[in-house]
C-alpha positions as CSV (number, residue, x, y, z in Angstrom):
1,M,149.1,-4.3,22.6
2,S,149.9,-2.8,26.0
3,Q,147.7,0.2,25.2
4,N,144.8,-2.3,25.0
5,N,145.7,-3.9,28.4
6,N,146.9,-7.0,26.4
7,F,143.2,-7.7,25.8
8,A,142.9,-8.8,29.4
9,K,139.2,-8.0,29.4
10,E,136.5,-8.9,27.0
11,A,135.7,-5.2,26.4
12,D,139.4,-4.7,25.3
13,R,139.0,-7.3,22.6
14,E,135.5,-6.2,21.6
15,A,136.8,-2.6,21.0
16,L,138.7,-4.0,18.0
17,E,136.1,-6.4,16.7
18,K,133.6,-3.9,15.3
19,N,132.8,-3.2,11.7
20,L,135.0,-6.0,10.4
21,T,134.7,-7.3,6.9
22,L,135.3,-10.9,5.9
23,I,137.6,-11.0,2.9
24,G,137.2,-14.6,2.0
25,I,137.3,-18.2,2.9
26,Y,139.5,-20.8,1.2
27,A,139.4,-24.5,1.5
28,L,141.1,-27.4,-0.2
29,Q,140.8,-31.1,-0.2
30,D,143.6,-33.6,-0.9
31,P,142.0,-36.2,-3.1
32,L,142.4,-39.8,-2.2
33,R,144.8,-41.8,-4.4
34,D,143.0,-43.8,-7.1
35,E,144.0,-47.1,-5.5
36,V,142.8,-46.4,-2.0
37,V,139.1,-47.3,-2.3
38,R,139.8,-50.5,-4.2
39,S,142.5,-51.5,-1.7
40,V,140.1,-50.9,1.2
41,R,137.4,-53.0,-0.5
42,I,139.9,-55.8,-1.1
43,C,141.0,-55.8,2.6
44,H,137.4,-55.9,3.7
45,K,136.7,-58.9,1.5
46,A,139.7,-60.6,3.0
47,G,138.4,-60.0,6.5
48,I,140.9,-57.3,7.3
49,N,139.5,-54.4,9.4
50,V,141.0,-51.2,8.1
51,R,141.9,-48.4,10.5
52,M,142.8,-44.9,9.7
53,V,145.1,-42.8,12.0
54,T,145.0,-39.1,11.4
55,G,145.5,-35.7,13.2
56,D,142.5,-34.2,11.4
57,N,139.5,-33.1,13.4
58,I,136.8,-35.7,13.8
59,D,134.5,-34.4,11.1
60,T,137.3,-34.3,8.5
61,A,138.5,-37.7,9.5
62,K,135.0,-39.2,9.2
63,A,134.5,-37.6,5.8
64,I,137.8,-39.1,4.5
65,A,137.1,-42.5,6.0
66,I,133.6,-42.6,4.4
67,E,135.1,-41.5,1.0
68,A,137.8,-44.2,1.3
69,G,135.2,-46.9,2.2
70,I,136.7,-47.4,5.7
71,L,133.5,-46.2,7.4
72,T,130.0,-46.7,6.0
73,R,127.2,-44.1,6.5
74,D,125.4,-46.7,8.6
């Protein structure tokens, strides 16, 4: 890396980022447990406000919360 000035300048990095080929993209989703949606629905009917705490990014967290019934699309 020292021969590339430790990529200190944009031009150093750009020298390596030419004619690259994307090999592939892989994604996975952990499905919700079967009882989650039903449990959230029961809590809401009982007046319990369900909260989800996660380290996921905001878009992932919203998608999970919508699938679980914690958030509505409204």
